[in-house]
C-alpha positions in Angstrom: -21.5 -1.0 20.9 -19.6 -4.3 21.5 -19.0 -4.8 17.8 -17.5 -1.3 17.5 -15.2 -1.9 20.5 -14.2 -5.2 19.1 -13.3 -3.6 15.8 -11.4 -0.8 17.4 -9.5 -3.4 19.5 -8.6 -5.4 16.3 -7.1 -2.5 14.7 -3.5 -3.3 15.8 -4.0 -6.7 14.1 -4.9 -4.9 10.9 -1.7 -2.9 11.2 0.5 -6.0 11.7 -0.9 -8.4 9.1 -3.0 -7.7 6.0 -5.9 -10.0 7.1 -6.9 -7.6 9.9 -8.8 -5.4 7.5 -11.0 -8.4 6.6 -12.2 -8.3 10.4 -12.1 -4.5 11.2 -14.0 -3.1 8.2 -17.0 -5.5 8.2 -17.2 -5.3 12.0 -17.3 -1.6 11.9 -19.9 -1.4 9.2 -22.2 -3.9 11.1 -21.7 -1.9 14.2 -22.8 1.3 12.5 -25.8 -0.3 11.0 -26.9 -2.0 14.3 -26.3 1.4 16.1 -28.6 3.2 13.8 -31.3 0.5 14.0 -31.1 0.7 17.8 -31.3 4.5 17.7 -34.4 4.3 15.6 -36.0 1.8 18.0 -35.2 3.9 21.0 -36.7 7.1 19.3 -39.8 5.1 18.2 -40.4 3.8 21.7 -41.2 7.4 22.9 -39.1 7.1 26.1 -39.9 3.6 27.2 -36.6 2.1 25.9 -33.1 3.3 26.9 -29.8 2.8 25.4 -29.6 5.6 22.9 -26.2 6.6 24.2 -24.8 3.0 23.9 -26.2 3.0 20.3 -24.4 6.2 19.6 -21.2 4.7 21.1 -21.6 1.8 18.7 -22.1 4.1 15.8 -19.0 6.2 16.7 -16.6 3.3 17.4 -17.8 1.3 14.3 -17.3 4.3 12.0 -14.0 5.1 13.4 -12.7 1.6 13.1 -14.1 1.2 9.5 -12.6 4.6 8.5 -9.2 3.7 9.8 -9.4 0.2 8.3 -10.2 1.7 4.8 -7.4 4.2 5.2 -5.1 1.3 6.0 -6.2 -0.5 2.8 -5.5 2.6 0.9 -2.1 3.0 2.5 -1.1 -0.5 1.8 -2.1 -0.2 -1.9 -0.3 3.2 -2.3 3.0 2.0 -0.5 2.8 -1.5 -1.8 2.0 -1.0 -5.5 2.3 2.6 -6.5 5.5 3.5 -4.7 7.7 0.9 -6.2 6.6 1.9 -9.7 7.3 5.6 -8.8 10.8 4.9 -7.5 11.7 2.7 -10.5 10.7 5.5 -12.9 13.2 8.0 -11.4 16.3 8.0 -13.4 19.5 7.3 -11.5 22.9 8.8 -12.3 25.2 6.2 -13.9 28.8 6.5 -12.8 
């Protein structure tokens, strides 16, 4: 859960500078993996362990941060590389 929260909090850093995705996406993926491992451990304990809701919160926050980070990478790629070539391909009237 903590890694998911950290990755959500690091999203503004990802928006401001390009290095933020290097932090957000891996932390989100690790939060999801650890969340599923914790949920499996809680389920296998047959009620002796708690924390299933915290594990679910880690899965949700990690998946959200990773998804937003991936969308930011795609947006940076589209607006950084594809848009200028499209705009340069549009003929302009000469006058």
